[in-house]
ZAMARGU-4260 file (C-alpha; in steps of 0.2 Angstrom, whole numbers, plus 5000, padded with zeros to 4 digits):
<rodrens>
0) 5488/5417/5435 | 5500/5410/5423 | 5508/5391/5429 | 5522/5385/5424 | 5524/5368/5423
5) 5541/5358/5424 | 5549/5343/5425 | 5556/5340/5442 | 5572/5336/5443 | 5570/5325/5457
10) 5559/5313/5446 | 5574/5309/5435 | 5592/5312/5433 | 5594/5322/5418 | 5612/5329/5416
15) 5603/5345/5409 | 5604/5352/5428 | 5618/5360/5422 | 5611/5370/5408 | 5603/5382/5420
20) 5619/5387/5429 | 5621/5404/5427 | 5640/5404/5424 | 5639/5387/5413 | 5627/5390/5401
25) 5630/5378/5388 | 5635/5365/5397 | 5625/5349/5394 | 5636/5336/5403 | 5643/5330/5420
30) 5655/5344/5428 | 5673/5336/5427 | 5673/5335/5410 | 5667/5355/5406 | 5681/5366/5408
35) 5686/5373/5427 | 5683/5392/5422 | 5666/5387/5419 | 5661/5376/5430 | 5666/5383/5448
40) 5658/5376/5468 | 5655/5395/5470 | 5643/5396/5454 | 5633/5381/5460 | 5631/5386/5478
45) 5625/5403/5473 | 5614/5396/5461 | 5605/5382/5473 | 5602/5397/5486 | 5597/5411/5474
50) 5584/5396/5466 | 5577/5390/5482 | 5571/5407/5485 | 5559/5404/5472 | 5550/5412/5457
55) 5533/5419/5460 | 5526/5407/5448 | 5535/5394/5465 | 5534/5404/5479 | 5515/5413/5476
60) 5507/5393/5473 | 5519/5387/5490 | 5526/5403/5502 | 5508/5410/5500 | 5493/5398/5496
65) 5503/5386/5508 | 5513/5390/5520 | 5504/5407/5523 | 5489/5400/5529 | 5494/5383/5537
70) 5507/5393/5549 | 5491/5407/5551 | 5503/5422/5553 | 5491/5430/5537 | 5476/5424/5530
75) 5473/5412/5518 | 5475/5426/5502 | 5459/5415/5489 | 5450/5409/5506 | 5448/5391/5501
80) 5465/5380/5499 | 5481/5374/5512 | 5468/5381/5527 | 5455/5371/5524 | 5468/5355/5521
85) 5464/5357/5500 | 5479/5354/5488 | 5480/5361/5468 | 5492/5347/5462 | 5500/5359/5451
90) 5505/5371/5463 | 5511/5358/5471 | 5521/5353/5456 | 5530/5370/5454 | 5536/5371/5475
95) 5544/5351/5472 | 5552/5354/5455 | 5558/5371/5459 | 5566/5365/5476 | 5575/5349/5466
100) 5581/5359/5456 | 5590/5370/5469 | 5597/5353/5476 | 5603/5348/5463 | 5615/5362/5461
105) 5620/5358/5477 | 5623/5343/5475 | 5632/5346/5460 | 5643/5361/5470 | 5649/5347/5482
110) 5652/5334/5468 | 5660/5346/5459 | 5672/5352/5475 | 5677/5334/5478 | 5682/5332/5462
115) 5692/5345/5462 | 5701/5340/5476 | 5704/5326/5470 | 5713/5332/5454 | 5722/5343/5465
120) 5713/5358/5456 | 5705/5365/5470 | 5709/5381/5481 | 5714/5383/5497 | 5695/5388/5502
125) 5688/5374/5490 | 5685/5362/5505 | 5677/5377/5515 | 5665/5377/5501 | 5661/5363/5500
130) 5656/5362/5518 | 5643/5377/5516 | 5636/5367/5501 | 5634/5353/5513 | 5626/5364/5526
135) 5615/5372/5515 | 5610/5353/5509 | 5606/5351/5522 | 5592/5364/5525 | 5586/5361/5509
140) 5582/5343/5512 | 5572/5348/5530 | 5563/5362/5521 | 5557/5348/5506 | 5554/5333/5521
145) 5544/5346/5532 | 5532/5349/5518 | 5532/5332/5510 | 5540/5320/5523 | 5550/5304/5516
150) 5564/5313/5505 | 5580/5305/5496 | 5597/5311/5501 | 5607/5304/5488 | 5608/5312/5474
155) 5618/5312/5454 | 5620/5292/5454 | 5612/5289/5438 | 5597/5282/5442 | 5580/5289/5450
160) 5587/5291/5470 | 5577/5279/5484 | 5564/5287/5496 | 5570/5288/5515 | 5558/5290/5529
165) 5558/5304/5538 | 5568/5298/5550 | 5584/5293/5542 | 5581/5310/5530 | 5584/5322/5549
170) 5597/5310/5556 | 5606/5313/5540 | 5604/5331/5539 | 5611/5332/5558 | 5624/5321/5554
175) 5630/5333/5539 | 5628/5348/5550 | 5639/5340/5564 | 5654/5337/5551 | 5652/5351/5539
180) 5651/5365/5552 | 5667/5355/5561 | 5676/5354/5545 | 5676/5373/5540 | 5694/5383/5541
185) 5690/5398/5549 | 5706/5403/5547 | 5703/5407/5528 | 5694/5423/5529 | 5700/5433/5514
190) 5692/5425/5496 | 5693/5436/5478 | 5678/5447/5474 | 5672/5435/5463 | 5669/5421/5473
195) 5662/5430/5487 | 5649/5440/5477 | 5641/5424/5474 | 5635/5420/5492 | 5620/5429/5492
200) 5619/5427/5512 | 5636/5430/5518 | 5647/5433/5505 | 5657/5416/5510 | 5661/5424/5527
205) 5665/5405/5533 | 5662/5411/5552 | 5645/5414/5549 | 5642/5400/5539 | 5647/5389/5555
210) 5633/5401/5564 | 5622/5399/5553 | 5626/5381/5553 | 5627/5375/5574 | 5608/5384/5575
215) 5601/5376/5560 | 5605/5359/5571 | 5596/5366/5585 | 5581/5371/5575 | 5581/5353/5567
220) 5586/5345/5582 | 5573/5352/5591 | 5563/5346/5580 | 5564/5329/5586 | 5560/5333/5601
225) 5541/5323/5604 | 5549/5308/5596 | 5565/5304/5600 | 5568/5314/5613 | 5587/5308/5618
230) 5594/5310/5599 | 5586/5329/5599 | 5595/5332/5617 | 5612/5323/5611 | 5612/5334/5595
235) 5604/5349/5604 | 5617/5349/5616 | 5630/5345/5605 | 5627/5360/5594 | 5624/5373/5607
240) 5640/5375/5614 | 5649/5380/5596 | 5647/5395/5586 | 5628/5401/5586 | 5619/5414/5575
245) 5614/5425/5589 | 5618/5444/5584 | 5610/5455/5568 | 5622/5455/5556 | 5624/5435/5556
250) 5604/5435/5551 | 5601/5422/5536 | 5593/5432/5523 | 5593/5436/5504 | 5590/5453/5496
255) 5575/5452/5485 | 5575/5462/5470 | 5560/5468/5458 | 5556/5458/5441 | 5551/5442/5437
260) 5564/5429/5443 | 5574/5420/5459 | 5575/5434/5468 | 5557/5442/5465 | 5549/5446/5483
265) 5538/5431/5491 | 5525/5445/5494 | 5525/5452/5479 | 5511/5450/5470 | 5500/5462/5469
270) 5483/5454/5468 | 5483/5445/5485 | 5477/5457/5499 | 5489/5447/5513 | 5477/5450/5529
275) 5484/5451/5546 | 5478/5432/5552 | 5466/5427/5568 | 5482/5416/5577 | 5493/5430/5574
280) 5480/5444/5581 | 5475/5432/5595 | 5491/5434/5601 | 5497/5452/5598 | 5479/5459/5605
285) 5482/5464/5625 | 5499/5458/5625 | 5516/5464/5634 | 5507/5484/5641 | 5512/5492/5626
290) 5498/5503/5623 | 5492/5510/5607 | 5493/5528/5611 | 5512/5525/5614 | 5517/5519/5599
295) 5504/5530/5586 | 5513/5542/5584 | 5529/5532/5577 | 5515/5522/5566 | 5506/5540/5559
300) 5518/5552/5553 | 5503/5565/5550 | 5500/5573/5569 | 5478/5577/5565 | 5477/5561/5560
305) 5488/5555/5574 | 5475/5563/5587 | 5460/5555/5576 | 5469/5536/5577 | 5472/5540/5596
310) 5453/5546/5599 | 5448/5529/5592 | 5458/5518/5605 | 5445/5505/5612 | 5444/5500/5633
315) 5456/5487/5634 | 5439/5477/5642 | 5428/5481/5626 | 5428/5466/5614 | 5417/5475/5600
320) 5402/5477/5589 | 5392/5461/5592 | 5387/5455/5575 | 5381/5435/5577 | 5371/5436/5564
325) 5382/5443/5550 | 5400/5436/5558 | 5401/5419/5562 | 5401/5409/5579 | 5404/5393/5570
330) 5424/5393/5578 | 5433/5392/5591 | 5440/5408/5590 | 5432/5418/5607 | 5429/5434/5595
335) 5423/5427/5581 | 5405/5438/5580 | 5415/5453/5589 | 5418/5468/5575 | 5432/5479/5583
340) 5426/5499/5578 | 5444/5504/5585 | 5460/5503/5587 | 5465/5489/5605 | 5469/5497/5620
345) 5486/5487/5619 | 5496/5477/5608 | 5512/5470/5603 | 5521/5484/5595 | 5528/5473/5583
350) 5511/5470/5574 | 5510/5489/5569 | 5527/5486/5562 | 5521/5471/5551 | 5503/5476/5547
355) 5495/5492/5538 | 5482/5500/5551 | 5466/5502/5541 | 5464/5523/5535 | 5482/5525/5536
360) 5483/5527/5518 | 5492/5544/5516 | 5509/5533/5522 | 5521/5527/5514 | 5517/5508/5523
365) 5500/5509/5510 | 5498/5494/5502 | 5493/5501/5489 | 5496/5493/5470 | 5490/5493/5452
370) 5481/5479/5454 | 5470/5487/5468 | 5471/5473/5480 | 5470/5484/5494 | 5461/5500/5491
375) 5459/5515/5505 | 5442/5513/5503 | 5439/5508/5522 | 5418/5510/5519 | 5408/5493/5525
380) 5391/5489/5521 | 5379/5480/5536 | 5367/5466/5527 | 5355/5457/5538 | 5349/5439/5534
385) 5339/5445/5518 | 5353/5453/5513 | 5346/5471/5514 | 5358/5484/5518 | 5354/5491/5534
390) 5369/5500/5540 | 5387/5506/5535 | 5404/5505/5544 | 5420/5513/5544 | 5435/5504/5545
395) 5447/5518/5548 | 5459/5515/5562 | 5450/5499/5568 | 5458/5482/5569 | 5451/5467/5564
400) 5458/5450/5557 | 5452/5441/5542 | 5446/5422/5547 | 5449/5408/5536 | 5435/5398/5533
405) 5418/5390/5525 | 5408/5409/5528 | 5392/5400/5518 | 5377/5412/5519 | 5387/5423/5529
410) 5400/5425/5516 | 5394/5441/5504 | 5395/5451/5519 | 5408/5446/5528 | 5418/5447/5511
415) 5412/5464/5507 | 5421/5470/5522 | 5436/5460/5524 | 5439/5449/5507 | 5444/5433/5512
420) 5440/5427/5496 | 5432/5439/5484 | 5448/5450/5479 | 5444/5459/5463 | 5434/5471/5476
425) 5443/5471/5490 | 5442/5482/5502 | 5454/5493/5514 | 5447/5490/5533 | 5458/5475/5536
430) 5474/5474/5542 | 5486/5471/5528 | 5505/5466/5526 | 5514/5483/5525 | 5522/5488/5509
435) 5539/5485/5513 | 5537/5469/5510 | 5529/5468/5496 | 5542/5484/5483 | 5553/5467/5482
440) 5567/5477/5492 | 5566/5467/5509 | 5578/5455/5512 | 5569/5435/5513 | 5575/5430/5533
445) 5579/5410/5533 | 5586/5411/5548 | 5587/5427/5563 | 5596/5428/5578 | 5579/5426/5589
450) 5576/5409/5583 | 5592/5402/5592 | 5587/5410/5607 | 5572/5405/5607 | 5577/5385/5605
455) 5588/5390/5619 | 5577/5393/5630 | 5566/5379/5625 | 5581/5366/5627 | 5583/5376/5645
460) 5563/5372/5651 | 5568/5353/5644 | 5581/5351/5655 | 5593/5350/5643 | 5610/5360/5646
465) 5611/5375/5637 | 5625/5390/5635 | 5612/5406/5643 | 5599/5403/5655 | 5581/5399/5652
470) 5574/5417/5654 | 5591/5425/5651 | 5589/5416/5632 | 5570/5420/5631 | 5571/5438/5635
475) 5587/5443/5624 | 5577/5433/5610 | 5562/5444/5612 | 5577/5459/5612 | 5582/5454/5596
480) 5566/5454/5586 | 5562/5471/5596 | 5579/5475/5588 | 5573/5468/5570 | 5560/5479/5570
485) 5566/5493/5580 | 5554/5495/5595 | 5567/5491/5610 | 5561/5509/5618 | 5548/5497/5624
490) 5558/5482/5629 | 5558/5485/5645 | 5537/5487/5649 | 5535/5471/5637 | 5548/5459/5647
495) 5537/5464/5663 | 5520/5464/5658 | 5508/5451/5666 | 5497/5455/5655 | 5486/5442/5647
500) 5482/5441/5629 | 5469/5434/5621 | 5472/5416/5620 | 5479/5418/5639 | 5497/5421/5639
505) 5507/5434/5645 | 5525/5438/5643 | 5534/5442/5659 | 5546/5422/5663 | 5540/5422/5682
510) 5522/5427/5677 | 5516/5410/5676 | 5498/5409/5685 | 5485/5405/5673 | 5472/5417/5668
515) 5455/5404/5671 | 5442/5399/5660 | 5435/5416/5656 | 5435/5434/5658 | 5421/5447/5659
520) 5420/5461/5642 | 5409/5476/5636 | 5400/5476/5619 | 5386/5485/5609 | 5376/5477/5599
525) 5381/5480/5581 | 5363/5485/5576 | 5353/5493/5589 | 5368/5500/5597 | 5362/5493/5614
530) 5376/5492/5627 | 5379/5473/5637 | 5390/5462/5646 | 5398/5444/5640 | 5409/5431/5649
535) 5421/5426/5634 | 5431/5410/5636 | 5449/5408/5634 | 5450/5396/5620 | 5454/5378/5621
540) 5469/5370/5615 | 5467/5350/5619 | 5482/5349/5607 | 5491/5355/5622 | 5493/5345/5639
545) 5473/5347/5636 | 5467/5360/5636 | 5472/5365/5654 | 5487/5375/5653 | 5489/5393/5643
550) 5501/5401/5652 | 5516/5392/5655 | 5533/5395/5652 | 5536/5384/5634 | 5521/5393/5628
555) 5527/5408/5630 | 5542/5404/5624 | 5533/5398/5607 | 5522/5415/5606 | 5535/5425/5605
560) 5543/5413/5592 | 5527/5416/5581 | 5526/5434/5585 | 5545/5435/5579 | 5544/5424/5565
565) 5531/5431/5556 | 5532/5438/5542 | 5546/5428/5535 | 5546/5411/5541 | 5526/5403/5541
570) 5535/5387/5538 | 5543/5388/5555 | 5530/5393/5565 | 5519/5379/5555 | 5530/5366/5560
575) 5529/5372/5580 | 5511/5370/5579 | 5512/5352/5571 | 5526/5347/5582 | 5520/5353/5599
580) 5501/5360/5595 | 5508/5378/5603 | 5503/5391/5600 | 5484/5389/5598 | 5477/5390/5581
585) 5458/5393/5578 | 5449/5380/5569 | 5441/5388/5552 | 5426/5394/5550 | 5415/5381/5546
590) 5397/5389/5543 | 5396/5377/5526 | 5403/5360/5526 | 5421/5357/5523 | 5424/5340/5512
595) 5442/5338/5514 | 5441/5342/5532 | 5429/5327/5537 | 5429/5325/5552 | 5428/5344/5558
600) 5409/5349/5561 | 5396/5357/5572 | 5396/5344/5586 | 5417/5345/5590 | 5420/5365/5582
605) 5425/5370/5599 | 5439/5357/5601 | 5458/5357/5595 | 5462/5342/5585 | 5477/5336/5572
610) 5464/5333/5560 | 5460/5348/5560 | 5473/5356/5549 | 5485/5353/5535 | 5499/5341/5540
615) 5508/5339/5523 | 5507/5342/5506 | 5505/5329/5494 | 5519/5321/5481 | 5516/5330/5465
620) 5507/5318/5452 | 5524/5317/5442 | 5534/5310/5454 | 5523/5293/5454 | 5522/5295/5435
625) 5539/5295/5431 | 5547/5287/5447 | 5535/5273/5452 | 5547/5264/5461 | 5553/5281/5474
630) 5532/5287/5475 | 5530/5268/5481 | 5545/5268/5493 | 5540/5285/5500 | 5521/5281/5502
635) 5524/5265/5514 | 5540/5274/5521 | 5525/5291/5526 | 5518/5278/5538 | 5502/5284/5532
640) 5491/5288/5515 | 5499/5302/5503 | 5486/5316/5510 | 5486/5333/5518 | 5482/5326/5535
645) 5491/5313/5537 | 5505/5319/5552 | 5523/5317/5550 | 5535/5307/5558 | 5541/5321/5572
650) 5523/5326/5571 | 5510/5327/5585 | 5498/5312/5580 | 5481/5315/5589
</rodrens>
């Protein structure tokens, strides 16, 4: 895969940033010296938003290879990177440089607006554009800080910027959001089309920008909930009083387009299988009382195929075929050694909307492509310990996620089925991301209406003042997510459900009865076909209330938020897990040693610890090479070594 290294704009202060702006292709100086028809605030805003969408060079390495495995929505695309806390300096550099460029564009927008206002050459909407730029800059700073930690908050001062600790970065961001949203003049509602067209998210609808800014402030205030509760509460309650992003027509999303540029799709590289992650599967299976039989007619269009799929639905108390020799037993995923030779009896209706059902290859949802990352082949070969093929199995209309980790000697059999690592010979046996996310015709979501409601629900659970009560916010958040996926017909059944998913959490707000430590399930020996029963333990999430609670209201909220954020916001599911330890993330498979996770071993792999999960990206080597003072400031402010396993200020430390 081609990798292009560019010098980071945050490392130095070149004037060349202006040469990249699509409207000012020949400017290589300070924007105040340029012709006013060439440099306009809206051009910089447009370029910043589009640039932050990330071209495939950056998005593949960041979104797919870092955020996705860290966020546990989709399995690690190549099986051996960030899920193991490993890293690649070139990949990190691609992201750092790209988002540095987006930040420089938006800082230019703010500077140009200030200069135009000071010179009296501004339009009646220039001040509003400046506030929009400040809101978007707040997001970009939060994204960069959530990945690396300490960041600069000043720019365009002619020298390398100083790095501030995460607390100061967040305080700055929250102040900016409060001030910028309050200074938007909502009476200005009509802009020239050549201006409104320069905003790929909202068309410079300032009411929507204000709603986004306030909801973003809710998100970032909540980020501080575990380390700075007073500040978090004050900022959250103040933002919650304002205009919020609560409807489908307010979703902050940007249209993707085909090609190789900043608007190319996040999931467009056809060489990645993008299989369903174990965490996602454990959350959705048996959750919500909506059966596969109810859903299949809307998932599979061909009537005979519907009947075949329905016939392959398994009972709710069936774990699958048991393969302790071929599948791993060295992880705290309770279903690790079982292969479900059918479809789950009950599953969250969003799962079938996001992930392709193996065997349904005649449907438009089939993620086929010229690269062959996913094929229509659903036949797998089962080998014994000596490597001899002893049986074949058919994955058509089955449902099995792909576990990340070091599979050791078991890797060959596993890879031939689920392709955690061997991308070139993958099969269609695992649920994988549907085709509509891969064709570059989707809209990438940065903030959905559901998230606002889940944030309000969490605030209510914490006893903070919110405009709606916790249950209303929680259930509305689910409703908004169901609306997005067009599965609202199942909502009533879903909200009333008291069934536990695989980690012991139910949907119903009032149902907080704990599931117990285990449950009995049926299985079949994968080799002999002999039936049996097994006591399946609910996993112990030591990161949340020492593993004693699985079904309280906060767990429900974060579970629903996680599902709703899939597949567009893996960074946010990673953020929630780092902040709260929720939802339950299984440890990576440990059939072989993982040097990048030195504390994870066969004696503690059934527990959850902060040190078992990646906590941040390392700074790219270019920062240290070109801005030694800034790099040293950043590491000092980080409060620990510049390593993947060093927790950020707002995250859990143990």
